[in-house]
C-alpha positions, 0 to 999 in steps of 0.5 A: 423499545428495550435495548439489547446486546447485539450478537457477535454475528451482528456486531461483525456487520457494523459500518467501518470507521474512516481511515486515513485514506478515503476508501472503503474498508471492508467489515469484520465479516468481510475479513473472515473467509468463513463467513463469505460466500464462495468466491470464484478463482477468477471473479469478475464482479464489480461494486463492493466485491470488486472494490475491497478485494485489495484491502483484504489482500493487504490486511492478510499480508499484514497478518502474515508478517505479524504471525511469522514475526512472532513465530520467528521471535523477532522483535518488530514494529508493524504499521500501515499507512502511517502519514509520512512513512513509506510513501508509495510503499506504505501498505506495510512497513515492518521494522525488525530485529532478527537477533538480539545482536542484530541491526533494525532493518526496514521492509516496505511493502505495496500490495497490488491485488488483481481479480483477473489473475491471467493479467500480466505485468507488461513493459508499458506497465513498468515504463508508464510515466504517470501513476500506473500500479507497476510504474518504475518512475512513480515508485523511484520518485517515492523512494528517492523523496520519502524513503531513502535516508542515510539513517534508515537501514532499508532491506527492501522495497517490495511490490507484492502482487498476485499476478506475474510478469509477461514472458516478453518482460522476463526475457528482456535485456532492458529489464534484465530480471534476476530470480531471487533464490534466497529464503524469505522467512516473512514473505516466502511462499511455497507453491500452493496446492492445486495452483500451477503458479509458483510465487516468485521474487525478482529484481531488476539487475541493471547498472549504469553501464548497461544500455538500458532505457530504465536509467534514462527513464529514472533520470527523467523522473526528477521534479525538474523533468516534471516541471519542464514537462508541465511548462511545455504543456501549458505554453502550447496554445492549443491547450489554453491552460492558465499557470497558477499556484493551484498546480502543485509543481508550479507552486513549488517552483514559481519563485525559482522560475522567476528569480532564476530567469526562466520566466520574465514577469513583465512579458509572461514569456520565457526570459530573453537570457533563457532563450539565448542560453546566455552566459549570464544565465545561472547554471541551474537554469542552463541545465533546466534548459537543457532538459526542455531542449531534450523534450522538445527535441524528442517531440520533434523526433530528430536532431534539431538546430539550436536556432530552431529551438531558440525560435520556438521558445521566442514564440511561446507565451504563458497565461499566468495568474498575477501573483505567480513568482511572488510568494509570501514564504519563499519557496526553498525548491531551486532548479537543481533537482538532478537524479544521479546514477547512484540514487537509481542503483540504490533504489534498484538494489532495494526494489523486489517484485514478489509476483504470482503470489496467492490471492486474497482467499488462498492467502487466508487458507495459508494463515488458517494453516500457519495459526492452527500450527501454533495452537496445534489445530488443523483444518479449523479456522476459527482462531485465524478468523478471530485474529483477522477480526482483531487485526481489521479493528486495528486497521480501521483506526482513524489514526495510524498506529503501530503494532509491536511484538508485545501486541502480537503476543498479546493478540495470540493469548487473547486467541488462546483464551477464546479457544479455551472459552469455546472448548468450555462452551463446546463441552457444556453443550455436549455434556447437556445433550449426552448426559442429562435426561430428556425429561430434565432437559424439558423441565422447568429446572432447565428452561431459562424462560420457566426459571424467569416466570418462577422467579417472578411468581415467587418475588410477587408472592413474597411482596404480597406476603409482606403487604399482609 
């Protein structure tokens, strides 16, 4: 079969390549609002539409930072989901310098897009101790372990979402949310026309002196607290769970649990020194015992005597794999992972909630307007669609890549050249339709098919003349 070159419209529907994370990425045609069917303000569909709206929101946020970074003449590096960078805030990493003499700063963004825009961020969402979308514990662990570094100048870590806070959260002293009134060149959004929500940015204005459950929650987010919870869970005979190195937290601390005399390998019970809180017990193990006691006491819903806790520990039996506590490569994890008040305050000073942001459809309209201003065009979305398609090509690359200021400028230049070519094409079509006689348009001189046939006939004639 004869090969042919696919049109741009066909090429836009090609299957996306794999990314770092195993999730579906929208095709080029999905990124372009102009090619999508109308989407309702509160879509409730499932399947492809229900799964890719978050990816499109993330893509458009990346383009928003790119466009505004170029417009503001910043020197920057823009990346997304780079291995080892950003932790839970890796959807967008913007490393930039706003003036030639200014310091480089990092802005980390986690994008959370909800189709049900009437949903609200509740207290239980924020206090969630697992992996909820708005779990403070989850984001604090990530910031503490993967972002906080004396060598990094972190401006903020942003949870960017198109829903807002529940009224009970806004009025709660536990969170003490404070509205940020300063302008944000990169993320600031004015109230969108015909949209009753006002985009806003908030911070949790809490210190160690406040009687807030947030500090207690974040103190309990250390790996030692997670390990204590896991041990109690696996020690419960009702659960019938076996401790193996397949569980990440056990694999990291298996050697420490044995060497610091928490678990006795001979009996597969708590070590006797740990049970009696012996003076011979290492200080780290003593603190770990206090953590377990606190969880146990909380579960009992009241202050219980120490001997009752000792009896509880004495009666527990672990089911461990034979090689537990024996590692070919000794773990460097010890039982001293303690969260400090300073670490919590540092995190809260950097954490920003950008709420009631435009959804991915409205954000696309904002991009059309801002890119159009760059090209002195209004109400024409070709240029923003072209740039969004190029951004999507970048986003789909298998290996994480960084887009720098030069790449952004080149993208604007590619778009300008595409606009010039489009204008020339439009002019050519308009000229033909307006100024060439209709009989000429229909003649063999103009019809490409007729020209091809005439050329073939002429070639055959010349070949036959040569043969004579």
